[in-house]
N, C-alpha and C positions, 0 to 999 in steps of 0.2 A: 675053668674058673675055680677058685678056692671057695668052698662053701661058707655061707654065713655062720653056720654052727662052729666051724673050726677057726675062723679068723674074726673074733670079736664082733660078731653079728653083722658082718659085711661080706659081700661077694666081690672079690677082686678080679679084675680083668687080667688074664694071663696069656692071652693070645697075641698074635702079631697085630700091629696097628693096621687098620683097614678091615680086619676080620670082625666087623661089627654086626649086630643083629640086623636081620632083614625086616625093616619096618619103615613106615613113612616118616617118622620123627624119632630121632635118637638123642637122648640126653647123656652127655659125657661130663662127669665130674672127676675130681682127683681127691685122694685122701693121703694125708701124712700123719705123723704122730701128733702134731699139734692140733690138726682138725679133728682127729679122733678124740682127743681129750676135751676139746670144746664141745663136741657133739654129745659127750657124756653129761654135760651141764645144760645143754640146749636141745630139748626134745624135737623142736621143729627142724633144727639143723640136722639132727640124726635121721629124721624121716626123709629129709631131702636127699641125703647121701644114700640111704637105703633104696630110694626110688630111682636111682641112676640106672640107665640101661647099660652104661659102661662106667665102671669106677676104677680109675687108674691108680696103681700103687706108686705115688709120687713122693718118694722119700726113702732114704736108706733105713730109717727106723721101721717102716712098713715091710721092707724086704727082709730085714732081720727078724721081725716079729712073725712073719709068715713062716720062715724056716723054723723058728723056735716052736711054734704051735702046731704046724702041720708036717714039717719035714720036707716041704717042697721048696725048691729053688726057683724063685721068680725074679723077673727083671724089673728094675725101676723104670717107669715110664713117666717122665715129667710132663707138665703142661706145655713146656717149650717143645717137647718131642712131638706131641699130637698137633700142636700149632704148625710146626714145620711140615709134618706129614699131610695135613689137610690142605695147606696152601699149595704144596706140590701137586696134589691130586686135583685141586681146583684149576691150577694153571694148565694141566693136561686137558681138562675138560671144558676150558673156557667158562668156568663157573663163577659164582658170585659169593661174596662174604660181607658180613656186617659186623662192625666193632661197636659194642655198647659199653660205655664206661670211660673213666679217666677224664682228662682235660682236653679241651680243643687243641691245645698245643701238642700234647702227646699223640692225639689222633691224627693230626696233620703230619707228624714225623712218621707214623706208621704208614699212612697213605703214600707218602713220598717214597718210602723204602720199597713198599710192595709194587709200586708202578715200575720200579727198576728191576727188582728181583723176580717178580711174578707178573709180567706184562699182560698176560691173558686173563688175569683175574679182575673182575668187576667189583669194586670196593665202595662201600658206603659206611658211614659211622654216625654216632650220636653221643654227645656228652650229656648225661642226665643231670638233674639238679643235685647239688652236693648237700645231702641231708641224711640223717640217720634212717629214716623210713619214708617211702614214697606215699603220696596220697592216691586215692582212686583216680583223680584227674591226671596225676603224674604217670601212673601205670598205663592209662589209656593213651596218653600222648606218646609214651615210649613204644607201646605195641603198634600204634598207628604208623609211627616212623619206620619201624622194622617191616611191617606188613606192606608198606608202600613198595618195597623192593623185593620181598619174598626171597631172601637169600638162601643159597644152598647151605651155607654155614653161618651161624650166628656165634661170634665170640663174645663172651661176657667177662668183663674185668672190673669188678666192683669190690674186690677183696672178700675173703671168707670171714664169717658165714653169710654175709649179706647177699652175695651173688647167688649162692646155691639156694637160699631160701626164697629169693625173688623169682628165680627160674621155676622152682618147684610150685610156687603159687600162681605163676602166670603162663606156664608153658602151653596150656591149651589155647591161649589167645594169640600165640606167636606162630606166624606162618614161615617156618624155617625147617629145612630138612634135618640138620644137625645143630644142636645147641650145646656149646662147649664152654664151660666156665674155666678160665685160665688165669685169673688174678694178676699176679706180678709179671706175667709174660708180656702184657702191654708195655710196661716200662722197660723190660729187657729188650724187646724188639725195637722199641723207639730209641733205645740206648740212653734213656734218661736215668736208668740205673744199670750198672754194668754187672752182668752175671759172671760168676767165677768161671775160670777157664776150664776147658775139657780135661785138663790134667787133674784138677781137683775133683771134678765131677766123677771121673773114672775111678778115683780112689775112694769115693763115697764120702768125701769131705767138703762137699759144696756148702753144707750147713755151717761148718766151722769158719770158712772164709766169709760167709755172710755175717756171722756173729762178730768176727773181728772187725769187719768194715762198718757194721751198723750195730754196735753193742747196745745202745740205748733203746733201739727198736726190737732187737732180736733176742735179748737176754732172757726175757720171760718165756719166749717160745721154746728155747732150747734148754736153758738151765733150770727153769721152774717146771715146765710141762714135761721135759725129758724124763725125770725121775717118776713123775706121776704115770706116764705112759708105761714105764718099766713095771710099775706096781700093777697096772691093769694086765699086762702080759703074764706076770707071775701068778696073779690071782686066777686068771683064766686057765693057765697050765696046770695048776696044782689043786684047784678046788672044783673042777668040772670033770 
């Protein structure tokens, strides 16, 4: 792992998928340049990311930043990558998963696809109330729904930073072996949003295709926070 001291106060996972810590409950989050910048403004989000058992470098900006600050070459591991890995693993073991987040329509499409591609996986899901923050009653209802099935893997897709902060606050009440926040992967897998092709991903230009396709939603993430992230890298490199 890259130490927190050397990479902007976070410890990045640099091993192979599956080489996770040996413990009864594992929390997997991802970090990219946008989430890093948001965490600088949101201390609760920052604590949630730092509390990850596995923090995946999900973004070319993080890969470049790690090389710039530490000299280490690391591999981008996207939320879609860990999602694919965990489903394959569950399929081999006749395991179970639970999808928390998104709409009933999206969850239905995910379920239908998994039944075809991963027939040995037992799947359940829950679409929580669409609101900025959940009440205590909401949190209990969500936890009760998950704990009814005790999934091997809980996938959480409520967008960052809401999903990471929610898991950080509620993980002790969740009876799941692996808790994995994967945000947009719900829409990618359900194909309600199309992910850029492997060609663009391999070039490190997935961000550019998403920006071109969804400029009104993505411009701030890349064009505003991109320079801010570079500022943080330069400041860390030359003032510490």
